[in-house]
Residue, then its C-alpha position, 0 to 999 in steps of 0.5 A: m205715885t210712881k215708885k222710886v227708881a235706882v240705878v246701880t252701876g256694877g250692881h250684879r255682884g260684890i258690893g254693887f249686888a249687896i247695894a241693889t239687894r238693900l235698895a230692892k228691899d227698901g222698895f226701889d225698882l232697879a236698873v243694874t248695869g254691868r259688862e257681862d251678858l246676863q240672861s233674865d234668868s241669871a241668879p242675881l237678877v232672879t234674886l233681886r226680882e224675888l224681892g218684889g220690884q222691877v229689875e232691868y239689867i243693862r249690859a254696858d261698859v261705863s267707860n263707853l261714853e256713847g252708851h250713856q245716854p241710851a242706857v239712861e233712856r232705857v231706864v226711864g222708859a222701862l221704870g220711870p224717872i231716876t231717883c237714885l244713882v249709885n256709882n259703884a262700878g270700878i276696877a282695881s289697878v291692872n297691876r299692883a306694882d311700884f310706880l316706876e312700873l306703871l304702864p300708860e295703857n294700864f293707867d288709862r284703863v283705870i282712869s277710863i272706868n273709875l273716873r272718866g266713865t263715872v263722871f260722864f255717866t253721872q252727867a247723863v243721869v243728872r240731865s235726866m233727873l233735871e228734865s223729869p222731876s219726881e215726887h220722891a227725894r233724889t240722891i247720888v251716892n259715889i262709892t269711892s274707897v278709903n284710898a281717897i284719903m289713904n295712899s297705897l304705893t302699889r296702886l297709885d293709879y287707883c288711889m288717884t281715881k278715888a281721890a278725884l271722885s271725892h272732889f267730884n262728889k263735893g263739886l256735884a253736891l254744890r251744883l245740885a244743892d238748889e235742886n234738892i238732890g243729895v250727893f254723898e260719898v261712901r268710902p269702903g275699907m278692906t271689904r271682902t269681894d272678888m276685887t280683894s280675893t287676890v290679897s285676902s291672905k295678906y289682908d287677913q294678917m293685917i287685920a289680925d295685927g290690928v290695922v283695922p280697929m274693929r279687927r274684921w273684914g268689911e262685908p258688902a252688906d256693911i256698905a249696902d247699909v250705909v247706901g240704903s240709909l242715904a238713898g231715901g233722901q233722909f240725909n239730904f241736908s248733909t249733902g256733900s258728906a263722905i262716910d267712912a265704912d272701914g271699921g276705923l281703918s282711916l282714923a288717925r292713931f299714934 
């Protein structure tokens, strides 16, 4: 029997690294993508390999559509058929500002990574999945954000990409249902990562004031636990579902 193979975009740091770590512990071989030029002895890759599986690092920018097919072919060639894709790579708004200050080039950058790149990388992976059946359950997990349903006036471009990915998740689930490929969306809330480090003091106060009912930051491991539960296929009959991992932030209150 071949091993389970997971691809985690942006899997060398933050939420992505936590997800990759959880999947490695769960017996997946891993392909991790990122824009950085990591050496094989870099700390994240060493840590993942110490968990017992194969780890392939692929330097790739998800916004570069021409690199998608070669990346997929490299994964399959090195590790075997892909059984899980975690679309985690993404960026925050280039500039947090009022909508009237939004620049087209910044809008295009966020769209190119968070939405356009993610959609077409998924397309390349799905084609590979359908060409190379596996005896393992197969899943796709899209990491979006609480901002898929909650707006932020200084990050409209970011919110738009996450809302669009939420609809993509539903459509992809319908397309792949009869292929028995489960498709899921995970929506992190205020999570402690490099992306939120610039607003950490602001979020600290908001959390203390009760904006998050559980009154704490989310940690990357919180998101990884959700993804790990989905990745093995046990929830595939719930395909198309979205899971809020936000400590109750998005719950309606009055």
